[in-house]
C-alpha positions as CSV (number, residue, x, y, z in Angstrom):
1,X,30.7,-45.1,-9.8
2,X,31.7,-41.4,-9.8
3,X,35.1,-40.3,-8.5
4,X,35.8,-36.6,-7.4
5,X,38.6,-35.1,-9.5
6,X,38.6,-31.4,-8.4
7,X,37.2,-29.0,-5.9
8,X,37.1,-25.2,-6.3
9,X,36.0,-22.5,-3.8
10,X,34.7,-19.4,-5.6
11,X,34.0,-16.3,-3.5
12,X,30.6,-15.7,-5.0
13,X,27.1,-16.9,-4.0
14,X,25.3,-18.7,-6.8
15,X,21.5,-18.4,-7.4
16,X,19.7,-21.8,-7.6
17,X,19.0,-23.2,-11.1
18,X,21.2,-20.5,-12.7
19,X,24.3,-22.4,-13.7
20,X,25.5,-23.2,-17.2
21,X,28.7,-24.2,-19.0
22,X,29.7,-22.5,-22.3
23,X,32.6,-22.5,-24.8
24,X,32.6,-18.8,-25.6
25,X,35.8,-19.0,-27.7
26,X,34.8,-22.4,-29.2
27,X,37.5,-24.3,-27.2
28,X,37.6,-23.6,-23.5
29,X,34.6,-24.4,-21.3
30,X,33.7,-21.7,-18.8
31,X,31.5,-22.1,-15.8
32,X,28.8,-19.3,-15.8
33,X,26.5,-18.6,-12.9
34,X,24.1,-15.8,-11.9
35,X,24.8,-14.2,-8.5
36,X,23.2,-11.6,-6.3
37,X,22.9,-7.9,-7.2
38,X,22.1,-8.4,-10.9
39,X,25.5,-9.9,-11.8
40,X,26.7,-13.0,-13.8
41,X,30.2,-14.4,-13.2
42,X,32.2,-16.3,-15.8
43,X,34.9,-18.6,-14.4
44,X,37.5,-19.2,-17.1
45,X,40.6,-21.1,-15.7
46,X,42.1,-21.4,-19.2
47,X,42.8,-17.8,-20.0
48,X,42.5,-14.4,-18.3
49,X,39.2,-12.5,-18.7
50,X,39.1,-9.4,-20.9
51,X,38.1,-6.0,-19.7
52,X,35.7,-3.3,-20.9
53,X,32.0,-3.4,-21.9
54,X,29.9,-5.3,-19.4
55,X,32.8,-7.5,-18.2
56,X,34.8,-6.3,-15.2
57,X,37.8,-8.5,-14.3
58,X,37.5,-9.5,-10.6
59,X,39.9,-7.7,-8.3
60,X,39.8,-10.7,-5.9
61,X,42.5,-13.4,-5.5
62,X,40.7,-15.5,-8.1
63,X,41.6,-13.6,-11.3
64,X,40.0,-16.3,-13.4
65,X,36.5,-14.7,-12.8
66,X,34.9,-12.0,-14.8
67,X,31.7,-10.3,-13.7
68,X,29.0,-9.2,-16.1
69,X,26.8,-6.4,-14.9
70,X,23.2,-7.0,-15.8
71,X,21.8,-4.4,-13.4
72,X,18.6,-6.3,-12.9
73,X,17.7,-9.4,-10.9
74,X,18.6,-12.4,-13.1
75,X,15.8,-14.9,-13.5
76,X,17.4,-17.4,-16.0
77,X,20.6,-18.1,-17.9
78,X,21.7,-20.5,-20.6
79,X,24.7,-21.0,-22.9
80,X,24.7,-22.7,-26.3
81,X,25.5,-22.1,-30.0
82,X,23.2,-19.7,-31.9
83,X,25.2,-19.8,-35.1
84,X,25.2,-22.6,-37.7
85,X,28.2,-25.0,-37.9
86,X,30.1,-23.4,-35.1
87,X,31.2,-24.5,-31.6
88,X,31.2,-21.0,-30.2
89,X,28.6,-20.6,-27.5
90,X,26.4,-17.5,-26.8
91,X,25.5,-16.5,-23.3
92,X,21.8,-15.7,-22.9
93,X,20.6,-13.9,-19.7
94,X,16.9,-13.4,-18.8
95,X,15.3,-11.0,-16.3
96,X,11.6,-10.4,-15.6
97,X,11.5,-7.7,-18.3
98,X,14.4,-8.3,-20.7
99,X,16.5,-10.8,-22.6
100,X,20.2,-10.3,-23.4
101,X,22.3,-12.4,-25.8
102,X,25.9,-11.7,-25.0
103,X,29.2,-12.6,-26.9
104,X,31.5,-13.2,-23.9
105,X,34.7,-13.6,-26.1
106,X,34.3,-10.3,-27.9
107,X,32.6,-8.6,-24.9
108,X,29.6,-7.3,-26.9
109,X,25.8,-7.5,-26.8
110,X,24.4,-9.5,-29.8
111,X,20.8,-8.4,-29.0
112,X,18.8,-6.9,-26.1
113,X,15.1,-7.5,-26.2
114,X,12.3,-6.2,-24.1
115,X,10.1,-9.2,-22.9
116,X,6.8,-8.1,-21.4
117,X,6.0,-11.7,-20.4
118,X,9.2,-12.1,-18.4
119,X,11.8,-14.9,-18.6
120,X,11.4,-17.8,-16.2
121,X,13.4,-20.4,-18.1
122,X,15.7,-20.7,-21.1
123,X,16.8,-23.6,-23.3
124,X,19.0,-23.4,-26.4
125,X,19.2,-25.6,-29.4
126,X,17.3,-26.6,-32.6
127,X,13.6,-27.1,-32.4
128,X,11.8,-29.3,-35.0
129,X,12.3,-28.2,-38.6
130,X,13.3,-24.6,-37.7
131,X,16.7,-24.3,-39.3
132,X,18.3,-21.7,-37.1
133,X,19.4,-22.6,-33.5
134,X,17.1,-20.8,-31.1
135,X,17.2,-19.4,-27.6
136,X,13.8,-20.5,-26.4
137,X,12.4,-18.7,-23.4
138,X,9.3,-19.5,-21.2
139,X,7.5,-16.8,-19.4
140,X,4.0,-15.6,-18.5
141,X,2.0,-18.3,-20.3
142,X,4.0,-17.7,-23.5
143,X,7.0,-19.4,-25.3
144,X,9.3,-17.5,-27.6
145,X,12.3,-18.5,-29.7
146,X,15.0,-16.0,-30.9
147,X,17.8,-16.5,-33.4
148,X,21.2,-14.9,-33.2
149,X,19.9,-11.6,-34.6
150,X,17.1,-11.4,-32.2
151,X,14.4,-12.3,-34.7
152,X,11.3,-13.9,-33.1
153,X,11.1,-17.2,-35.1
154,X,8.9,-19.1,-32.7
155,X,6.0,-18.1,-30.5
156,X,3.1,-20.0,-28.9
157,X,1.1,-20.0,-25.7
158,X,0.8,-22.5,-22.9
159,X,-1.6,-23.0,-20.0
160,X,0.2,-21.3,-17.2
161,X,3.4,-19.6,-16.1
162,X,6.4,-21.7,-17.4
163,X,8.7,-23.2,-14.8
164,X,11.0,-25.4,-16.8
165,X,12.0,-26.2,-20.4
166,X,14.0,-29.0,-22.1
167,X,14.6,-30.1,-25.7
168,X,14.1,-33.9,-26.3
169,X,13.6,-36.2,-29.3
170,X,10.3,-37.3,-27.9
171,X,8.9,-39.0,-31.0
172,X,12.2,-40.6,-32.1
173,X,12.2,-39.0,-35.5
174,X,15.7,-37.4,-35.1
175,X,14.2,-33.9,-34.5
176,X,13.8,-32.2,-31.1
177,X,10.5,-31.5,-29.4
178,X,10.1,-28.9,-26.7
179,X,9.1,-30.1,-23.2
180,X,7.4,-27.5,-21.1
181,X,6.6,-27.7,-17.4
182,X,4.2,-25.1,-15.9
183,X,2.6,-24.0,-12.7
184,X,-0.7,-25.7,-13.6
185,X,1.0,-29.1,-12.9
186,X,1.1,-30.1,-16.6
187,X,4.0,-31.3,-18.7
188,X,3.3,-30.4,-22.4
189,X,5.2,-31.6,-25.4
190,X,5.4,-29.2,-28.4
191,X,6.2,-30.3,-31.9
192,X,7.1,-26.7,-32.9
193,X,3.9,-24.9,-32.0
194,X,1.6,-28.0,-31.9
195,X,1.0,-29.8,-28.6
196,X,1.4,-33.5,-29.2
197,X,1.2,-34.8,-25.6
198,X,0.1,-33.7,-22.2
199,X,0.9,-35.3,-18.8
200,X,-0.7,-34.1,-15.6
201,X,1.4,-34.2,-12.4
202,X,0.6,-33.5,-8.7
203,X,2.6,-30.2,-8.4
204,X,4.4,-27.5,-10.4
205,X,7.2,-28.9,-12.6
206,X,10.4,-27.4,-11.3
207,X,12.9,-29.1,-13.7
208,X,13.0,-31.2,-16.9
209,X,15.9,-32.9,-18.6
210,X,16.2,-35.1,-21.8
211,X,17.5,-38.6,-21.5
212,X,17.4,-41.0,-24.4
213,X,14.9,-43.0,-26.6
214,X,12.0,-40.6,-25.8
215,X,12.7,-40.7,-22.0
216,X,13.0,-37.6,-19.9
217,X,13.5,-36.8,-16.2
218,X,11.4,-34.5,-14.2
219,X,11.2,-33.0,-10.7
220,X,8.2,-31.3,-8.9
221,X,8.0,-28.6,-6.3
222,X,6.9,-31.1,-3.7
223,X,10.2,-33.1,-3.8
224,X,9.1,-35.7,-6.4
225,X,11.7,-36.9,-8.9
226,X,11.1,-39.4,-11.7
227,X,11.4,-40.5,-15.3
228,X,8.8,-40.6,-18.1
229,X,9.1,-43.0,-21.1
230,X,7.2,-40.8,-23.6
231,X,3.7,-40.4,-22.0
232,X,4.1,-43.3,-19.5
233,X,5.6,-42.7,-16.1
234,X,8.5,-45.1,-15.7
235,X,9.2,-44.6,-12.0
236,X,9.3,-41.8,-9.4
237,X,10.4,-41.3,-5.8
238,X,9.3,-38.6,-3.3
239,X,11.5,-36.8,-0.8
240,X,10.9,-34.4,2.0
241,X,13.6,-32.2,0.4
242,X,13.2,-30.2,-2.8
243,X,15.0,-31.2,-6.0
244,X,16.8,-28.0,-7.1
245,X,18.1,-29.4,-10.4
246,X,18.3,-32.6,-12.4
247,X,20.7,-33.8,-15.2
248,X,21.2,-36.9,-17.2
249,X,24.8,-38.3,-17.2
250,X,26.2,-41.7,-18.2
251,X,28.0,-43.0,-15.1
252,X,28.9,-46.5,-16.2
253,X,29.6,-46.0,-19.9
254,X,26.8,-48.3,-21.0
255,X,25.3,-45.7,-23.3
256,X,22.3,-45.2,-21.0
257,X,22.3,-42.0,-18.9
258,X,21.5,-42.1,-15.2
259,X,19.4,-39.3,-13.5
260,X,21.5,-37.0,-11.4
261,X,19.6,-34.9,-8.8
262,X,20.8,-32.0,-6.7
263,X,18.8,-31.4,-3.5
264,X,18.0,-28.5,-1.2
265,X,19.8,-30.2,1.7
266,X,23.1,-30.4,-0.3
267,X,22.7,-34.0,-1.3
268,X,23.6,-35.2,-4.8
269,X,22.4,-38.6,-6.0
270,X,22.5,-40.6,-9.2
271,X,19.6,-43.0,-9.9
272,X,19.2,-45.8,-12.4
273,X,17.1,-44.8,-15.3
274,X,15.3,-48.2,-15.1
275,X,14.4,-48.5,-11.4
276,X,15.1,-45.2,-9.7
277,X,17.6,-47.0,-7.3
278,X,20.4,-44.8,-6.0
279,X,23.8,-45.9,-7.5
280,X,25.9,-43.0,-6.2
281,X,25.6,-40.2,-3.7
282,X,27.6,-37.3,-2.2
283,X,26.9,-34.3,0.0
284,X,27.6,-30.5,0.0
285,X,27.4,-28.5,3.2
286,X,24.8,-26.2,1.6
287,X,22.0,-26.5,-1.0
288,X,23.0,-27.5,-4.5
289,X,22.6,-24.6,-7.0
290,X,23.2,-26.4,-10.3
291,X,24.7,-29.4,-12.2
292,X,26.3,-29.1,-15.6
293,X,28.5,-31.4,-17.8
294,X,31.6,-30.7,-19.8
295,X,35.4,-31.3,-20.3
296,X,36.3,-28.7,-17.7
297,X,39.9,-29.8,-17.2
298,X,40.5,-30.1,-21.0
299,X,41.8,-33.7,-20.6
300,X,39.4,-35.2,-23.2
301,X,37.0,-36.6,-20.5
302,X,33.5,-35.4,-19.8
303,X,33.0,-34.4,-16.1
304,X,29.9,-33.9,-14.1
305,X,30.2,-30.4,-12.4
306,X,28.1,-29.7,-9.3
307,X,27.8,-26.3,-7.7
308,X,26.5,-25.3,-4.3
309,X,24.9,-21.9,-3.5
310,X,27.9,-20.8,-1.5
311,X,30.3,-21.1,-4.5
312,X,31.8,-24.6,-3.9
313,X,32.4,-26.4,-7.2
314,X,33.1,-30.2,-7.4
315,X,34.0,-32.1,-10.6
316,X,33.3,-35.9,-10.9
317,X,34.3,-38.5,-13.5
318,X,33.1,-42.1,-14.0
319,X,35.4,-44.5,-12.1
320,X,37.9,-46.6,-14.2
321,X,37.2,-50.3,-14.8
322,X,39.6,-51.5,-12.1
323,X,37.8,-49.3,-9.5
324,X,34.3,-50.2,-10.4
325,X,34.5,-53.6,-8.6
326,X,34.6,-51.7,-5.3
327,X,31.7,-49.4,-6.0
328,X,28.0,-49.8,-6.4
329,X,27.3,-51.3,-9.8
330,X,24.0,-52.4,-11.2
331,X,22.9,-54.2,-14.3
332,X,19.7,-55.7,-15.7
333,X,20.4,-59.2,-14.3
334,X,21.0,-57.9,-10.7
335,X,17.9,-55.7,-10.9
336,X,15.8,-58.8,-12.0
337,X,17.2,-61.0,-9.2
338,X,16.5,-58.3,-6.6
339,X,13.0,-57.8,-7.9
340,X,12.3,-61.6,-7.9
341,X,13.8,-61.9,-4.4
342,X,11.5,-59.2,-3.1
343,X,8.4,-60.8,-4.6
344,X,9.5,-64.2,-3.1
345,X,9.7,-62.6,0.4
346,X,6.2,-61.1,0.0
347,X,4.7,-64.4,-1.1
348,X,6.4,-66.3,1.7
349,X,5.0,-63.8,4.2
350,X,1.5,-64.1,2.7
351,X,1.8,-67.9,2.8
352,X,2.8,-67.8,6.5
353,X,-0.3,-65.7,7.4
354,X,-2.5,-68.2,5.5
355,X,-1.0,-71.1,7.4
356,X,-1.5,-69.4,10.7
357,X,-5.1,-68.7,9.9
358,X,-5.6,-72.3,8.8
359,X,-4.1,-73.7,12.0
360,X,-6.3,-71.3,14.1
361,X,-9.3,-72.4,12.2
362,X,-8.8,-76.2,13.0
363,X,-11.2,-77.4,15.7
364,X,-8.6,-79.4,17.6
365,X,-6.3,-76.4,18.1
366,X,-8.9,-74.0,19.5
367,X,-9.7,-73.4,23.1
368,X,-13.4,-73.6,24.1
369,X,-13.8,-69.8,24.3
370,X,-12.0,-69.2,20.9
371,X,-14.1,-67.2,18.4
372,X,-13.7,-68.5,14.9
373,X,-13.6,-64.9,13.6
374,X,-10.8,-63.9,15.9
375,X,-7.9,-64.6,13.5
376,X,-9.7,-63.0,10.6
377,X,-10.7,-66.1,8.6
378,X,-13.2,-64.8,6.1
379,X,-15.4,-66.9,3.7
380,X,-13.7,-67.9,0.5
381,X,-16.3,-66.3,-1.7
382,X,-15.8,-62.8,-0.1
383,X,-15.6,-60.1,-2.8
384,X,-14.9,-56.4,-2.8
385,X,-17.3,-54.3,-4.8
386,X,-17.2,-50.6,-5.7
387,X,-19.6,-48.1,-7.3
388,X,-19.4,-44.5,-8.3
389,X,-22.2,-42.0,-8.2
390,X,-22.6,-38.2,-8.3
391,X,-23.9,-36.5,-5.1
392,X,-25.2,-33.1,-6.1
393,X,-25.1,-31.9,-2.4
394,X,-28.8,-31.9,-1.7
395,X,-28.1,-33.3,1.8
396,X,-26.3,-30.2,2.9
397,X,-22.9,-31.3,1.9
398,X,-20.9,-29.8,-0.9
399,X,-21.2,-31.5,-4.3
400,X,-18.9,-34.5,-4.8
401,X,-18.5,-37.9,-6.4
402,X,-19.3,-40.7,-4.0
403,X,-17.2,-43.9,-4.0
404,X,-19.0,-46.8,-2.3
405,X,-16.8,-49.7,-1.2
406,X,-18.6,-52.8,0.1
407,X,-18.1,-56.5,0.7
408,X,-20.6,-59.2,-0.4
409,X,-21.2,-60.7,3.1
410,X,-21.2,-59.9,6.8
411,X,-17.4,-59.1,6.9
412,X,-16.5,-55.6,7.8
413,X,-14.2,-53.0,6.3
414,X,-11.5,-52.0,8.9
415,X,-9.8,-49.4,6.7
416,X,-9.8,-48.3,3.1
417,X,-6.8,-46.6,1.4
418,X,-7.2,-44.8,-1.9
419,X,-4.3,-43.7,-4.0
420,X,-5.1,-41.2,-6.7
421,X,-3.2,-38.3,-8.1
422,X,-4.3,-34.7,-7.9
423,X,-7.5,-35.3,-6.0
424,X,-6.7,-35.5,-2.3
425,X,-4.5,-33.2,-0.2
426,X,-1.5,-35.3,-0.9
427,X,-1.6,-38.4,-3.1
428,X,-3.5,-40.8,-0.8
429,X,-6.6,-40.9,1.4
430,X,-7.2,-43.3,4.3
431,X,-10.7,-43.9,5.8
432,X,-10.5,-45.6,9.2
433,X,-13.9,-45.9,10.9
434,X,-14.4,-46.2,14.7
435,X,-14.8,-49.7,16.1
436,X,-18.5,-48.8,16.9
437,X,-19.2,-47.9,13.2
438,X,-17.7,-51.0,11.5
439,X,-19.9,-52.2,8.7
440,X,-19.5,-53.9,5.3
441,X,-19.9,-50.6,3.4
442,X,-17.9,-47.4,3.3
443,X,-18.7,-44.2,1.4
444,X,-15.8,-41.9,0.4
445,X,-16.5,-38.4,-1.0
446,X,-14.2,-37.4,-3.9
447,X,-13.9,-33.9,-5.4
448,X,-11.8,-33.9,-8.6
449,X,-10.5,-30.3,-9.0
450,X,-10.2,-30.6,-12.8
451,X,-11.8,-32.5,-15.6
452,X,-9.2,-35.3,-15.9
453,X,-9.5,-39.0,-16.0
454,X,-8.1,-40.5,-12.8
455,X,-7.3,-44.1,-11.7
456,X,-8.4,-44.8,-8.1
457,X,-6.1,-47.5,-6.7
458,X,-8.1,-49.0,-3.7
459,X,-6.8,-51.2,-0.9
460,X,-9.3,-52.5,1.7
461,X,-8.7,-54.3,5.0
462,X,-11.4,-56.9,5.3
463,X,-12.2,-59.1,8.3
464,X,-14.5,-59.4,11.3
465,X,-14.9,-57.0,14.2
466,X,-12.9,-59.2,16.5
467,X,-10.2,-60.1,13.9
468,X,-6.6,-59.7,14.7
469,X,-5.5,-60.3,11.1
470,X,-7.1,-58.8,8.0
471,X,-7.2,-59.7,4.3
472,X,-6.1,-57.0,1.9
473,X,-8.2,-56.6,-1.2
474,X,-6.8,-54.5,-4.0
475,X,-8.5,-53.2,-7.1
476,X,-8.4,-50.2,-9.5
477,X,-11.4,-48.1,-10.5
478,X,-11.4,-45.4,-13.1
479,X,-13.0,-42.1,-12.4
480,X,-14.4,-40.7,-15.7
481,X,-13.1,-37.4,-17.0
482,X,-16.3,-35.4,-16.7
483,X,-17.5,-36.9,-13.4
484,X,-18.6,-33.6,-11.8
485,X,-21.6,-33.1,-14.0
486,X,-25.2,-34.2,-13.5
487,X,-28.0,-34.5,-16.1
488,X,-30.3,-31.5,-16.3
489,X,-33.6,-30.8,-18.0
490,X,-34.5,-28.6,-21.0
491,X,-36.1,-26.1,-18.6
492,X,-32.7,-24.8,-17.5
493,X,-31.9,-21.5,-19.4
494,X,-29.4,-22.2,-22.2
495,X,-26.0,-20.5,-22.1
496,X,-25.4,-17.5,-24.4
497,X,-22.1,-19.0,-25.7
498,X,-21.8,-21.8,-28.2
499,X,-19.4,-23.8,-30.4
500,X,-20.6,-25.3,-33.7
501,X,-18.7,-27.9,-35.8
502,X,-19.4,-30.8,-38.2
503,X,-17.9,-34.3,-37.9
504,X,-18.3,-37.3,-40.2
505,X,-19.6,-39.6,-37.5
506,X,-22.8,-41.3,-36.4
507,X,-24.7,-40.0,-33.4
508,X,-24.4,-43.3,-31.6
509,X,-20.6,-43.0,-31.5
510,X,-20.9,-39.6,-29.7
511,X,-23.5,-41.2,-27.3
512,X,-21.0,-44.0,-26.6
513,X,-18.4,-41.3,-25.7
514,X,-20.8,-39.5,-23.4
515,X,-21.6,-42.8,-21.5
516,X,-17.9,-43.5,-21.0
517,X,-16.9,-40.0,-19.9
518,X,-19.8,-38.8,-17.8
519,X,-21.0,-40.5,-14.5
520,X,-24.7,-41.1,-15.5
521,X,-27.3,-42.9,-13.3
522,X,-28.0,-45.0,-16.4
523,X,-26.6,-45.1,-19.9
524,X,-27.9,-42.5,-22.3
525,X,-30.0,-44.0,-25.1
526,X,-30.7,-41.9,-28.1
527,X,-32.9,-42.5,-31.2
528,X,-32.4,-39.9,-33.9
529,X,-30.8,-36.6,-33.0
530,X,-28.8,-36.1,-29.7
531,X,-29.9,-33.5,-27.2
532,X,-28.3,-33.9,-23.8
533,X,-28.0,-31.4,-20.9
534,X,-25.6,-31.4,-17.9
535,X,-25.1,-29.1,-15.0
536,X,-21.6,-28.4,-13.6
537,X,-21.1,-29.0,-9.9
538,X,-18.2,-26.6,-9.9
539,X,-20.3,-23.6,-10.7
540,X,-19.5,-23.4,-14.5
541,X,-23.2,-23.5,-15.3
542,X,-25.1,-25.7,-17.7
543,X,-23.7,-27.6,-20.7
544,X,-25.9,-28.7,-23.6
545,X,-24.7,-31.1,-26.3
546,X,-26.7,-31.4,-29.5
547,X,-26.0,-33.4,-32.6
548,X,-28.0,-33.7,-35.8
549,X,-28.1,-36.7,-38.0
550,X,-26.0,-34.9,-40.6
551,X,-23.1,-34.7,-38.1
552,X,-23.5,-31.0,-37.0
553,X,-22.6,-30.7,-33.3
554,X,-23.5,-27.7,-31.1
555,X,-22.0,-27.2,-27.7
556,X,-23.6,-24.6,-25.5
557,X,-21.6,-23.5,-22.5
558,X,-20.3,-20.2,-21.1
559,X,-17.1,-21.9,-20.0
560,X,-14.5,-21.7,-22.8
561,X,-12.1,-24.1,-20.9
562,X,-14.9,-26.7,-20.7
563,X,-15.7,-26.4,-24.4
564,X,-12.0,-26.9,-25.2
565,X,-11.8,-30.0,-23.0
566,X,-15.0,-31.5,-24.5
567,X,-13.7,-30.9,-28.1
568,X,-10.2,-32.3,-27.3
569,X,-11.6,-35.4,-25.6
570,X,-14.1,-36.1,-28.3
571,X,-11.5,-35.6,-31.1
572,X,-9.2,-38.0,-29.3
573,X,-12.0,-40.7,-29.0
574,X,-13.1,-40.3,-32.6
575,X,-9.5,-40.0,-33.9
576,X,-10.2,-36.7,-35.6
577,X,-6.9,-35.1,-36.8
578,X,-8.1,-31.7,-38.0
579,X,-11.2,-29.9,-36.8
580,X,-12.4,-26.3,-37.5
581,X,-15.2,-24.7,-35.4
582,X,-17.3,-21.6,-35.2
583,X,-17.0,-20.2,-31.6
584,X,-19.2,-17.5,-30.1
585,X,-18.3,-16.4,-26.6
586,X,-19.6,-12.9,-26.2
587,X,-18.7,-12.6,-22.4
588,X,-15.1,-13.8,-23.0
589,X,-14.8,-11.4,-25.9
590,X,-16.0,-8.4,-23.9
591,X,-13.6,-9.3,-21.1
592,X,-10.7,-9.7,-23.6
593,X,-11.6,-6.3,-25.1
594,X,-11.4,-4.6,-21.7
595,X,-8.1,-6.4,-20.9
596,X,-6.6,-5.2,-24.2
597,X,-7.6,-1.6,-23.4
598,X,-5.9,-1.9,-20.1
599,X,-2.8,-3.3,-21.8
600,X,-2.6,-0.2,-24.0
601,X,-3.0,2.0,-20.9
602,X,-0.3,0.2,-19.0
603,X,2.1,0.5,-22.0
604,X,1.4,4.2,-22.3
605,X,2.0,4.7,-18.6
606,X,5.2,2.7,-18.8
607,X,6.6,4.7,-21.7
608,X,5.8,7.9,-19.8
609,X,7.5,6.7,-16.6
610,X,10.5,5.5,-18.6
611,X,10.9,8.9,-20.2
612,X,10.6,10.7,-16.8
613,X,13.2,8.4,-15.2
614,X,15.6,9.1,-18.1
615,X,15.1,12.9,-17.6
616,X,15.6,12.5,-13.9
617,X,18.8,10.5,-14.5
618,X,20.3,13.2,-16.7
619,X,19.4,15.8,-14.2
620,X,21.0,13.8,-11.3
621,X,24.2,13.6,-13.3
622,X,24.4,17.4,-13.7
623,X,23.4,18.1,-10.1
624,X,26.1,15.7,-8.8
625,X,28.8,17.6,-10.8
626,X,27.5,21.0,-9.6
627,X,27.4,19.9,-6.0
628,X,30.9,18.4,-6.1
629,X,32.2,21.6,-7.8
630,X,30.7,23.6,-5.0
631,X,32.3,21.3,-2.4
632,X,35.7,21.6,-4.0
633,X,35.4,25.4,-4.1
634,X,34.3,25.6,-0.5
635,X,30.9,27.0,-1.4
636,X,29.0,25.1,1.3
637,X,25.7,26.9,0.8
638,X,25.4,25.9,-2.9
639,X,26.7,22.4,-2.1
640,X,24.0,21.9,0.6
641,X,21.4,23.3,-1.8
642,X,22.6,20.9,-4.6
643,X,22.5,17.8,-2.3
644,X,19.0,18.8,-1.0
645,X,17.8,18.9,-4.6
646,X,19.4,15.6,-5.3
647,X,17.7,14.1,-2.2
648,X,14.3,15.3,-3.5
649,X,15.0,14.1,-7.0
650,X,16.1,10.6,-5.7
651,X,12.8,10.4,-3.6
652,X,10.8,11.2,-6.8
653,X,12.8,8.5,-8.7
654,X,12.0,5.9,-6.0
655,X,8.3,6.7,-6.0
656,X,8.3,6.6,-9.8
657,X,10.0,3.2,-9.7
658,X,7.4,1.8,-7.2
659,X,4.7,3.0,-9.6
660,X,6.5,1.4,-12.5
661,X,6.8,-1.9,-10.6
662,X,3.1,-1.9,-9.8
663,X,2.2,-1.0,-13.4
664,X,4.5,-3.9,-14.6
665,X,2.7,-6.4,-12.4
666,X,-0.7,-5.3,-13.6
667,X,0.6,-5.5,-17.2
668,X,1.8,-9.0,-16.6
669,X,-1.6,-10.1,-15.2
670,X,-3.3,-8.6,-18.2
671,X,-0.9,-10.3,-20.7
672,X,-1.4,-13.6,-18.9
673,X,-5.2,-13.3,-19.5
674,X,-4.6,-12.5,-23.2
675,X,-2.3,-15.4,-23.6
676,X,-4.7,-17.8,-21.8
677,X,-7.6,-16.6,-24.0
678,X,-5.5,-17.3,-27.1
679,X,-4.7,-20.8,-25.8
680,X,-8.4,-21.4,-25.0
681,X,-9.3,-20.4,-28.6
682,X,-6.6,-22.8,-29.8
683,X,-8.0,-25.7,-27.7
684,X,-11.4,-25.2,-29.4
685,X,-9.7,-26.5,-32.6
686,X,-7.8,-29.6,-33.5
687,X,-4.6,-30.2,-35.6
688,X,-3.5,-27.6,-38.2
689,X,-6.5,-25.3,-37.3
690,X,-5.3,-25.1,-33.7
691,X,-1.8,-24.0,-34.9
692,X,-3.4,-21.6,-37.4
693,X,-5.5,-19.8,-34.7
694,X,-2.5,-19.3,-32.3
695,X,-0.3,-18.0,-35.1
696,X,-3.0,-15.6,-36.5
697,X,-3.8,-14.3,-33.0
698,X,-0.2,-13.5,-32.5
699,X,0.0,-11.6,-35.8
700,X,-3.2,-9.7,-35.0
701,X,-1.9,-8.6,-31.6
702,X,1.5,-7.5,-33.1
703,X,-0.4,-5.4,-35.6
704,X,-2.8,-4.1,-32.9
705,X,-5.7,-5.3,-35.0
706,X,-8.3,-6.0,-32.4
707,X,-11.2,-6.7,-34.8
708,X,-9.1,-9.3,-36.6
709,X,-8.3,-10.9,-33.3
710,X,-11.9,-11.3,-32.4
711,X,-12.7,-12.7,-35.8
712,X,-9.9,-15.2,-35.6
713,X,-11.1,-16.4,-32.2
714,X,-14.6,-16.7,-33.5
715,X,-14.1,-18.2,-37.0
716,X,-10.6,-19.7,-36.8
717,X,-9.0,-17.3,-39.3
718,X,-9.2,-13.6,-40.3
C-alpha cells in the first residue's frame, strides 16, 4: 500500500528519535535531525543554505545540508509554528540543561532558556484554551510550555521523568490535550494542567502519537506497540525488538490513519488501527532513527519519510488505485470474515476433542485394561473456584496475596496460567506442579508492586493424573486496589501525619468502598462512626481511616503517596468533583526543607563554577595568542612556558567541568524530589483545588518563598 518514491544517502549519522520536518520559510519542507558532537543538520533540497550565525554550510558534496552548532549533546528536537496565523516553523532544540528556539530562515536565536529539569521530549502546538502556540517540553518530573518570546505560559508536575509527549484531542471537544508518557509506566492525559485520565502500562512509555477520534498509539521500552481508544486499550503486540518511533499515517485514503512503527532492527511496518494486523513492511540495513510526514518533493502529495541512524532517507507515498489490487488491502468486511473463520477453526478443534473423548468413554470401544480417566473425561459438574486472601508472612515467607485455585471434585490441576499486567516478571505466570504433587488445589503467591486494581486472567488445565487430554477452564478475577494491607488493632501507634477533609456522604458509602477496595477476611460492618485501621505489607506503616457522622474524614498515614491514592480512589467512587483538604506531613516537610536548602547550595556552586570557567576561557584566549606570538618570533622559551600554562589551565577547566557535572546531577535529583512533593500535594486534592495547589507551589518556588510553599502544601492555598 506504500510505494517508495525516493532514496537519499546523507553523510551524517542521525540520533534515534531526533528527527523532524519543518517549513522554516513557510513553503519548503526541510528535514532536520540531531547528529553527534552537539550538532543539528538541516537538509534543504529546495534552496541553498545561508551562512553565518549558528549555521555553517556543509563543505561536503551534499551542499543542501547546513549544520547548526549547539555545542551540547542534543536530547530532543521539534519543529512547528510558534506564531499565530503563520505557516513558518520554528526549530526548537533541547539539551539536558538548556532550550533553544531558532529561526532557521533568518539564522537567529529567538530565545535561549536555562532548563534545570532538562529536556527529554518536545512537542509543539496549541494546548487546550491557551491562545499562543507552545513548545511543550518534558523533563525531570516537570512539564513546561514556552511561547515564541520564551514566556513560561504552562507548567505542571508529573509522577516521574518524562519519556514522550503528544498532543491529541482526547475528549473530542476540538481542543488538544497533552499525552505524557513517563518512566513510572504511566500514560497521563492533561487538560492543560489538570490530569483527566491515567493508564498504567508494563514498561516505560518510549513513544506516543495522536491518531483520530480520541485514539492514540503508544510504544513501550520492552518492544510493545499498541493503540488506545481513550482509556481502553484497543490492541497491542509485543516484539523482541525495540520500537524506536511511531507515527500515524493514512495509507489507503479512507480517512483513518494506520500506525507506522520504526524498529531497532531496521524494520518499518504499518498496522491497521483496528486490529494491529501488518498491512505494509519494509527494511533498512540499520536501526530506524525517525519517521516524519510531509510534502518533501513539493508535488502536492504527502509522503511518509523514514530515516535510519546511518543517514539513509526513504520517502513513501500511498499506492495509486490501479496498483492497490496487487498489494495487501484490508477492510472491515475482510477483517470480520477472518475473525469468524478463526473462531470457526477453534470451535471445530474443540468439537473434535469432545468427540474423541466421547468415543473413548464408550464401553464397547475400550480395551479391558483401559482406564476411564485416561482420555481426561471429567464429570460434567466440574467447576473451577478461586479465592483471594492476604498472607502477612507469618510462615517465614515474605508478605503476599495468595490466590487459591481449586476444583469442586477429585480432578487435578495439571497447570495454571495467570495473565496480569505489572505483577509478575513479564506479563504471565505459569504454575506447573510435579506429577507427584498433583492435587485439586493450587496456591499462587502474588505481590502487587503498586496500589493498582488488576485483572487476573486465569487459565487452568483440569483432568485426572493419568489423563492425556485436559479441559481448559478460563475465568477472570479482580485483585482489589489496596490488597497489600491487613486490618490492625487500635493498640498500634498512630502515625504523626494526617489528612482531614469533609464530604457530603453517609458513613455506609465509605464502608462499602473499603469492602470493595481492601482484601478483608470478612466485610467491615459499622454502626455509627467509622474507625478502621490497616497495616501496610510493603513497609509504609499503619493507615487509620476515621469518619464522623457529620462527614468529616481523617486519614492518618506517614506515606503521602498512599494518602493521595486513597483520596483519588475515594473521590472517584463517590463522584466528588472538587475536594479541599488540610494536610499535615511534618516528616515530608522537614525533608523538603532540607532539599530546598541543598538546591540553593547547588545553584550557588553552579554560579561560582560558571564564573570561574568564563574567567579561565578568557585567560586561555590571551595565552594562546601570546604563545603563538612567541612561536612566530622564534622565542621557544616563552612559547614553551605559555603552552605549559595552557596545559595546567586546561586541566583545571576539566576538573571544574567534572565538579559541575556532579553538581548538576545532584541538583537534578533534588529538583526531582521537589517536583514529586508538589505532585503528591496535588494528589491530596481533587478538581480545581488540585490545579490551584500546583500553580501556587510553582509561584512560591519562583519567588523563593519557602514559608508560603509549606502553607500551600498544608492548607491548599497561601
